[in-house]
C-alpha positions in Angstrom: 98.7 129.6 104.9 96.1 126.7 105.1 93.9 126.8 108.1 94.7 122.8 109.0 92.0 123.2 111.8 89.4 125.2 109.5 87.3 124.9 106.8 87.9 124.3 103.4 90.3 122.0 101.1 92.9 122.1 103.3 91.5 121.3 106.5 92.3 117.8 108.6 88.6 116.9 108.0 88.2 117.3 104.3 92.1 115.7 104.0 91.5 113.2 106.3 88.1 111.9 104.2 89.5 112.1 101.4 92.4 109.5 102.7 89.7 107.2 104.0 88.1 107.2 100.5 91.2 106.3 98.6 92.1 103.7 101.2 88.5 102.2 101.4 88.4 102.3 97.4 92.2 100.9 97.3 90.8 98.0 100.0 87.8 97.4 98.3 89.2 97.2 94.8 91.6 94.5 96.2 89.4 92.6 98.3 86.8 92.6 94.7 89.9 90.9 93.0 90.0 88.1 96.1 86.5 87.3 95.4 84.5 89.5 97.4 82.9 92.8 98.6 84.2 95.2 101.7 81.0 94.0 103.6 81.5 90.4 103.2 84.9 90.6 104.6 83.9 92.3 107.6 81.1 89.6 108.4 83.5 86.7 107.7 86.2 89.0 109.8 84.0 89.3 112.6 83.2 85.4 113.1 86.8 85.0 112.7 87.6 87.0 115.5 84.8 86.6 118.0 83.5 83.1 116.9 79.8 82.2 115.8 77.4 84.8 116.9 73.8 85.3 116.9 73.0 87.4 113.8 71.9 90.8 115.7 74.5 91.0 117.9 76.8 91.0 114.7 74.6 93.2 113.0 75.3 95.7 116.4 79.1 95.4 116.0 79.2 95.8 112.5 77.1 99.0 113.2 74.6 97.6 110.4 71.1 97.1 110.4 69.2 93.7 110.9 67.9 94.0 107.4 70.9 95.0 105.8 72.9 92.1 107.6 70.2 89.8 106.3 70.4 90.3 102.9 74.1 90.1 103.0 74.1 86.6 105.0 71.3 85.1 102.9 74.2 85.6 99.7 76.9 84.3 102.5 75.0 81.1 102.8 74.1 80.5 99.5 77.8 80.7 98.6 78.4 77.8 101.2 80.3 80.5 103.3 78.0 80.8 106.2 75.7 78.6 108.2 72.8 79.4 110.5 72.1 77.4 113.0 69.9 77.7 116.4 71.1 79.8 119.4 70.9 77.6 122.4 69.0 79.0 124.9 66.8 80.9 122.3 64.7 79.3 119.4 63.9 83.0 118.2 67.7 83.7 117.6 69.6 82.8 114.4 73.5 81.9 115.2 76.0 82.2 112.6 79.5 80.4 112.1 81.7 80.0 109.4 81.9 76.8 107.0 85.6 75.7 106.0 85.2 77.5 102.5 84.1 80.3 105.3 87.2 80.4 106.6 89.4 79.6 103.0 87.2 82.5 101.6 88.1 84.7 104.7 92.6 83.5 104.3 92.1 84.6 101.1 90.8 87.9 101.8 93.2 88.3 104.5 95.8 88.6 101.8 94.0 91.4 100.1 93.6 93.0 103.5 97.1 93.0 104.1 98.5 94.1 100.5 95.7 97.2 100.6 97.3 97.8 104.5 100.4 97.8 103.1 99.8 99.9 100.2 98.3 102.5 102.7 101.4 102.6 104.6 104.1 102.4 102.5 107.0 104.7 103.2 106.1 104.6 106.9 108.5 103.7 109.4 107.1 101.0 112.1 107.3 104.0 114.4 105.6 106.2 112.3 102.8 103.4 111.8 102.4 103.2 115.6 102.1 106.5 116.1 99.6 106.9 113.4 98.2 104.3 115.2 97.9 105.9 118.6 96.4 109.0 116.8 93.7 107.4 115.0 92.7 106.0 118.6 92.8 109.0 120.0 90.8 110.6 117.0 88.2 107.9 117.6 87.9 108.9 121.3 86.5 112.4 120.4 83.4 110.7 118.8 82.7 108.5 122.3 
């Protein structure tokens, strides 16, 4: 019998990690087919959900360094999906917002995201999906 909580290939931690890797790879593949990366999707998603944001606040919300985000933002500005502007009350801060092209890209990526998530939960009932969501929330709390 495998010790699900312990160590080794049968442990919950190992299995969770492997499923997360598989899910991420599938998600990234679908996003790539839709013309973007996971990082691009997270930026567009955050700005869609929260609206225009100061760049440093966006970096904090995505748990990435300002330097890492700056490279991605540069690329998205070049593609015409984002625009930079001054933040009201702080000329040093950069406020980011989606362009019309960025909103259209986000809609396309949302469809790819939905397909990836549908594949992830295929064969699960709505009750099982709700239960899994609750368990994931509880697991996340274990890390503060």
